[in-house]
N, C-alpha and C positions, 0 to 999 in steps of 0.2 A: 304281228302288226299291232301297234297301240293307237288308240283313238283319244283325242282330247276330250276332257269332260264336257258334258252338255252345257251349252251357253244359253242363258236366258236372254231373250230379245225383248224389245219394247212392248210388242203386242201380247207377250206372254206374262209380263210382270204384273199387270193389274189383276187378272183372274187369280194368279197365285196369291197375291196379297189379300184378295177378297176371301179366299178359302180360310186364311188364318183369321181374318176379321170375323167371319161367321162363327168360328170356334170361340173367339172372345165374347161375341155378342150373346151366345147361348149361356154364358156364365152370368148374364144379367147386367153387363156393363155397356154403356153407350160407346160406340167406336166411330172415330173419324179417320178415314184414309186420306192421307195428304200426299200429293205428287208434286215434286218441285219442277223447276223449268227444264231440268235435264231428264226428267222422267223417273227419278229415284223416289221410292215410296217409303212411308213410315206410317205407323198406327198411333193415334192419340186416343188414350183411354180416359174417360171421364170418371174419376174417382171422387168427385166432390160430394156425392151423396152416399158414399160407402167405400170401404177399402177394396182394393184389388189384391187377390191372392198373389204374394210375391213369387212363389214357386211357379205358378202358371204364367205370370208375366214374364219371368225369365225364359220359360219354355217357348212362349210366343216370340220373344226377341230372338232367340236362337234359330227358330224356324224361319223367321224373316231373313236373317243373315245367310243361312245355309241354302235357302230356296231361291231368293231373288238375285243372288250374285251381285253384279255391278249395279243393279237397280235397287239395291238396299241403300237407304239414306244413312248419313253418318250416325244419326241417332234413330235407330229403326223403331223404337217403341218409347213413348213418352206418356207420363201421367199428367192429367190436368193440374194436379196439386203442385207439380214441379215447374209449371209455366208461369212466367211473370204476368201475362194477360191471357188467360185461357180462352176468354170469350172472343178474342180476336180471331180465334180459330173456330171454336164450337158454335159461336153465334154469327159467324161471317155470312153476309148475304150471298156470297158466292158458293157456300156449301150447299150441296143438294142431296136429297135422299138417294141412296144407292138403288139403281133400277132393278126391279124384280124382287127385292127383299122386303118382306113384311114380317115385322117382329111378332113372335108368339108371346102369349102372356108369360111374364117373368124373364123374357129375353130383352137384351138391349137393342138399340137402333144402330144402323150403319149409315153413315153419311160420307160424302165424297167431296174433297176440296182439291181442285186442279189449278195449279199455278202455271200460267203460260205467259210467254212474251207477246205473242200475237195469236189471233184466231179464237179466243175464248168467247167472243160475243156471238158466234154462230150458235152456241148452246144456250144463250140467254134471250128468250123471246119475251118482250114486254109491250105494253100498250103505249102507243105514241103519246108523248107528253101533252101535245096540243089537245088530244081527245080527253085525257084524264083530267085536264084543267078546265074543261068546258069550252075551249076555243076550237071550233071546228074548221080545220083546214085539211082538206083531203090531200094526202100525200101518196104518190105512186113512185116506186123505185123501178127503174129499168136496168136489168142486169143480164150479163151474159157470162157463162163460165169461161168461154174463150172470147178473145177479141176478134174483130173483123166480121161480125155478124150483122152490122148495120144498126147497132143500138143507138148511137148518137144521131144518126139520120132519122131514125124513128122518133127519137125524142123531139127533134126539130119539127117533124110533121105533126106529131100529136100536140105539141105546144101551140103551133099555129092554128090547128083545127079548133082547139078549145078556146083560144082567144077570139077566133072569128065568130064564135057563138056568143060572145059578149062576156066571157069570163075574164077575171084578172088572174093571169097565170105567171107563176115564178118557176124558172128552170134553174136548178142548182147543179153546177158541173162539179161532181165529186170524183171525177177521174183525174186525180192529181198528177199521176205519172204520165198520162197521155190525154190532156184536155181535149174534149171532143165537141160537146154541145155549145160551149162558149164561143169558139171560133166560127161555128156555123151561124150563130145568131147576132154576133156583135163584131163590128169592124175594130181592128186593132187600135185605131186612134180614139175610139169611143169607149174603150174599156174604163171602168172605174179605177181610181188610184190603187185600190186594194182588192184582193180576191179572197176566196175561202182559205187559201193557204196562209194569208196574213192573219185572218181571224184565229186560226188554230195556233199559230206561233205566238201572237201577242197575248192571247187569253191564258197561255201557260204562265205568263208573268203578271196577269191582272191588268194588262195594258191595252185592252181591246176597245175602250170607249172612243167614239168619234171616227171609226173606220167607215168610209163609204164603200159599200160592198156590192151594190146592185146598180144596174143601168137598164134602160129600155132597149129592146131589140132594134137593130138598125137595118136589117136586111129584108124587111117585109112591110107591107101596108096592111092595116087591119080595118075591116068594116065595123060598123056599129060602135059600141062603147067598150070593146074588148081591149085588154092591155096585155102585153107580153114583156115581162121583166126577166133579167138574167143575172145570176150571181156566178161569175166566171171563176175558174180555179185560180187564175192569176190576174193581177191588175197591171196597170201600165207604170206604176211607181211615181215617185215625185220627180219633178223636173230637175235635171242635173245630178240625179242620184242613180247609181246602177241598181237595177231590180234583181236581187240575188235569189232567183227562184230555186235553184238547186240547193243552195245553202239552207233555205227554209225547209225544203222538202226533206232534207236529212234530219230534221228536228221535230216534225209534226206528230209522229206516232208515239213518242215517249209519254208515259204517265208522269204526273207531277205529284210527288209525295207530299202529304200534309195539306192538300187542298180538298175541300168538300166536293168540288167538281173537277178533280185533277186527272181523272182517267181520260184516255183518248176518246172513248165512247161518249163520255159526258161532254167533252169539249166539242165533239162533232155535232152532237144534238144541239148544244147551245149555239153553234155556228149557224145551223139551219134556222133556228128560231131568230137569230139576229138578222138574217137575210129577210125573213118574213116581216119582222118588225120594221126593217128599213123600207120595204115596199109600202107598208101601212103608213109610214110617216110621209112618204112622197105622194101617195095616192089613196089606196084602200087596201085592206087586208086581202091577201091572195085567196081566191076561191079554190085554186088547185096548185099544188107544188109537185113538180117532176124532178126526181133525183136521178141524174145520169150517173150511175154507179160505176166504180172500178170493176173491171173484169177479174176473174180468177178467185181463188180462195184467199181473200184479202180482208183485212179488218174493216176497211171502209164499206165493202159490200156486206160484211157481217152486221155492222151497225145499221146500215140503211135498210136491210131486209128484216132483221130480227127485231129492231127497236124503233125505227123512224117511220115506217110506211104503213098504210092501210092496205095497199095492194102492191104486189111484186110481180112484174112481168118478166118472165125468165126466157131469154132469147137462146135459140140454138138451131143448128142444122142436124139432119138425121145422119149422125155418124157415131162411131164408137167413142170418140173423145167426149162428145156431148153427154152421152148417157153414163159413161164412167164417171165424169166429173160431177154431174148432178147426183148420181147415185151415192157418192161419198158424202155430199152435203146432207142428203136425206137420211143416210145412216147415222150421221152425227146428231141430227135433230131427234131421231128415234131413240138413240142411246141416251140422250139427255132428258128424255121424257117430254120433249117439246112438240112432238108431231101433231097433237090435236090443235095446238094454238097456231102453229106456223102454216099448216096446210090450208087454213081458211083464207089466207091472203095471197096464195100463189096462183098464177095462171101462166101456162106455157105459150110462147110465141114461136111459130115456125118461120124463121127468116130465110130469105133467099130461096123461096119455093119455085121450082121450075114450072113455068106456065104451061109448057107443052104436055106435062103429065101431072097436072095439079091434083086430080082426085086420087090417083094411085099413090102419089108421093105422100099426100096428107094422111091416107089410110095407114100406110106403113109407119109414118111418123107417130100417129096417134097410138098405134099398138105398142111401139117401143116406149113412148112416153108413159103409157099406162103401166107397163112392166116396171119402169123406173119409179114412178110415183106411188105404186101400190105398197111400197115400204111404209109410206106415211098413212095408209088407209087402215081402217079397223079390220082385224082378222075375225070374221063372223062365222058362226055356225048356224045351222038351220033354226029359224025362229028368232034369232037375235037381231036387234036393230043397232044401227051405228052408221058411220061414214065409210061407205065402201062402194063408190060409183063404178058402174060398168065401163068397159072400154068405149062403148058407144055413147056414153053420156056427154053431150056437147056442152054442158055447163060445168063439167068437172075440171079440177085444176090441170089435169093432163091433156085436156082437149085443146088442140093447137089453134091459135089465132094466126092466120096466114099473112105473110108479106111476100108478094111475088118478086121474083128476080128479073131484072132487065139489064142487059149489058150497058145500056145507056146511062144507068145510074152510077156506074163505076167512075170515080174521079170527079163527079159533079160536086160543086160547092156553091154557097151563096155568093161569095165574092167574085168568082170567075164566070159564073153563069147566072146572072140575075133572072129571076122568074122560073128557074128550073123546076121548082116545086109545084108550079101550076100546069106543067105539061101533061098531056093526056096519059102518057105511059106511066108517069109518076103517080097520078091520081088513081089509075087502075091498080097499080101495085099496092097502094096503101089503103084503098077504100074499106076493105073488110076489117083491117086492123084498127083503123080510126073509129069505125062504127062500134065495134065490139069493145074496144078499150074505153071509149067514152061512156058506154052503157055501164060497164063495170065500175068506173070511177064515180058515176052518179048514183047508181043503185047499190054499189058495194059488192065485194066478192060474195059468192055463194056461201 
């Protein structure tokens, strides 16, 4: 019996390329590992400060070809001196230091440049622009790895609670594929002419000036001087014109070559700022912005959590799908070296907690959450200090904020059941969540 030759798969290709990159780096040359959108790999050697031995370069090229199989790029090894614009690669802001490699004296560095179609922003954690520019608008992202966990309803309840305390609140419905918070807060006939999706489409052409993107919530009365504004995913369109939502949705995620703010992530961040500015023109700058994020491993969620928010509330129920999903995200942050930055803004929300066995359920939920989150915590030995909260630490990212489940909540909405949010069982279900989330938003995550 004969066996086919061993086939290299996606997960094996990067470690194999890294082995060859380590060999090249020990010769004193800086190495950039580049992966294309299909997963194929090549090594770029920076020979601008000194020549690279041609014999060794040929050997590395041959090893790449013979080792990586179909995951070898068409040009597996390139020298900086042969590239038209080498700094487009070596000085790219997307290039990162290869995790776990520290160059010894006389050795070169190893960096990693991953070209992706979607998902790259999970690995790029940055300070929200509003904070870095000195304009303080607290942003909270509400996210669930899976849909159907009550995220949009929780957004509604939290927005109303904050506005009732006298805050100017803006809710941005970023769930473009399945708008949730917008319909809960605004009647169809009261929608603005345009939505977030229009801002994303028009800004790709530099045509976004003059869009009305926000409106005040219509399904509730607020005491004091609080305000609740909504930036819905979709608008109502112009009279006599068909509002082509699906056609727009098919175009929003593409990057725009040649524009300084042409990436989808940049345009999404600019869209959120445009909504904040729109509220400021109509009334005052929002005190709080709630980002109702898309579920799943999606670019919208990546940008909202990694780049736009100060606090990320992660919704989930205690099941294998929840922990497997969040585990994949946490491993991605760990692998990209972003764990210390991202963990400071995370907090777990236990949604749909059964009231009959609340203490027992939350204890099991907490233990499972700790096992999942511990990937992001520091691995400490005796005497070392760092970030490694215990499972019982109720201020830690893994400690669940509960939302109780009541069968009466199923199917309720603002349009068909006015005042549903003031009913006793609804208040009981959300009291702990509203109190804890508000405290986190005012005082900031741990």
